[in-house]
C-alpha positions in Angstrom: 6.2 14.0 -6.7 3.1 12.0 -7.6 0.5 10.7 -5.1 2.2 7.3 -4.9 5.5 8.9 -3.9 3.8 11.1 -1.3 1.9 8.2 0.3 4.9 5.9 0.5 7.2 8.6 1.8 4.7 9.7 4.4 4.3 6.1 5.6 8.0 5.6 5.6 8.6 8.7 7.7 5.9 7.6 10.1 7.5 4.1 10.5 10.9 5.5 11.3 9.5 8.1 13.7 9.9 11.3 11.8 6.2 12.0 11.2 3.3 11.5 13.5 0.3 10.9 11.3 -0.5 10.7 7.6 -3.7 12.1 5.9 -4.1 8.6 4.5 -4.7 7.2 8.1 -7.3 9.8 8.9 -9.2 8.9 5.7 -9.0 5.2 6.4 -10.3 5.6 10.0 -13.2 7.6 8.7 -14.2 5.9 5.5 -12.7 2.4 4.9 -14.4 0.5 7.7 -17.4 -0.9 5.8 -18.0 -4.2 4.0 -18.2 -2.7 0.5 -15.8 -4.1 -2.1 -14.0 -0.7 -2.4 -13.4 -0.8 1.4 -11.9 -4.3 1.2 -9.6 -3.3 -1.7 -8.5 -0.3 0.3 -7.7 -2.4 3.4 -5.7 -4.8 1.2 -3.9 -1.9 -0.4 -3.1 -0.2 2.9 -1.9 -3.5 4.5 0.3 -4.2 1.5 1.7 -0.7 1.5 2.5 -0.8 5.2 4.2 -4.2 4.8 6.4 -3.3 1.9 7.3 0.1 3.4 8.3 -1.7 6.6 10.3 -4.2 4.6 12.1 -1.4 2.8 12.9 0.2 6.1 14.5 -3.1 7.2 16.4 -3.4 4.0 17.8 0.1 4.5 18.7 -0.4 8.1 20.0 -4.0 8.2 21.2 -4.7 4.7 22.3 -1.2 3.7 20.3 -1.6 0.5 17.4 0.3 -1.0 14.8 0.0 -3.7 13.2 2.8 -5.8 9.7 4.0 -5.1 8.7 2.4 -8.4 9.9 -1.0 -7.3 8.0 -0.8 -4.0 4.9 0.4 -5.8 5.1 -2.5 -8.2 5.4 -5.0 -5.3 2.3 -3.4 -3.6 0.3 -3.7 -6.8 1.3 -7.3 -7.3 0.2 -8.1 -3.8 -3.2 -6.4 -4.3 -3.7 -8.5 -7.5 -2.6 -11.7 -5.7 -4.8 -11.2 -2.6 -7.8 -10.1 -4.6 -7.6 -13.1 -6.9 -8.6 -15.3 -3.9 -12.1 -13.8 -3.8 -14.2 -13.8 -6.9 -15.9 -10.4 -6.3 -12.7 -8.7 -5.5 -11.0 -10.3 -8.5 -13.7 -8.9 -10.8 -13.5 -5.5 -9.3 -9.7 -5.4 -9.7 -9.9 -6.7 -13.3 -12.0 -3.6 -14.2 -9.0 -1.4 -13.3 -6.9 -3.2 -16.0 -3.6 -2.1 -14.5 -0.8 -4.5 -13.8 2.8 -3.3 -13.9 
């Protein structure tokens, strides 16, 4: 299991009530509250991850359908690229990663 799988599975368990808190949340509360570009990218990433994991939860409950972790991760990365493209400093920062699935 890689880091992406761990984070998404941890968030999913929390959303459906199996787990109480993820290490990711503790880190976010402590470190991602500033105005630095890295903090902004983290907040966008975390918000996208929560949204798409919640969406997956709803697919599984209401439509009896599910997507792979890879598909969810791809949606999150696309959302990060889309949202960061709206601000020039963020767009430049994301371009330096040079990763788009």
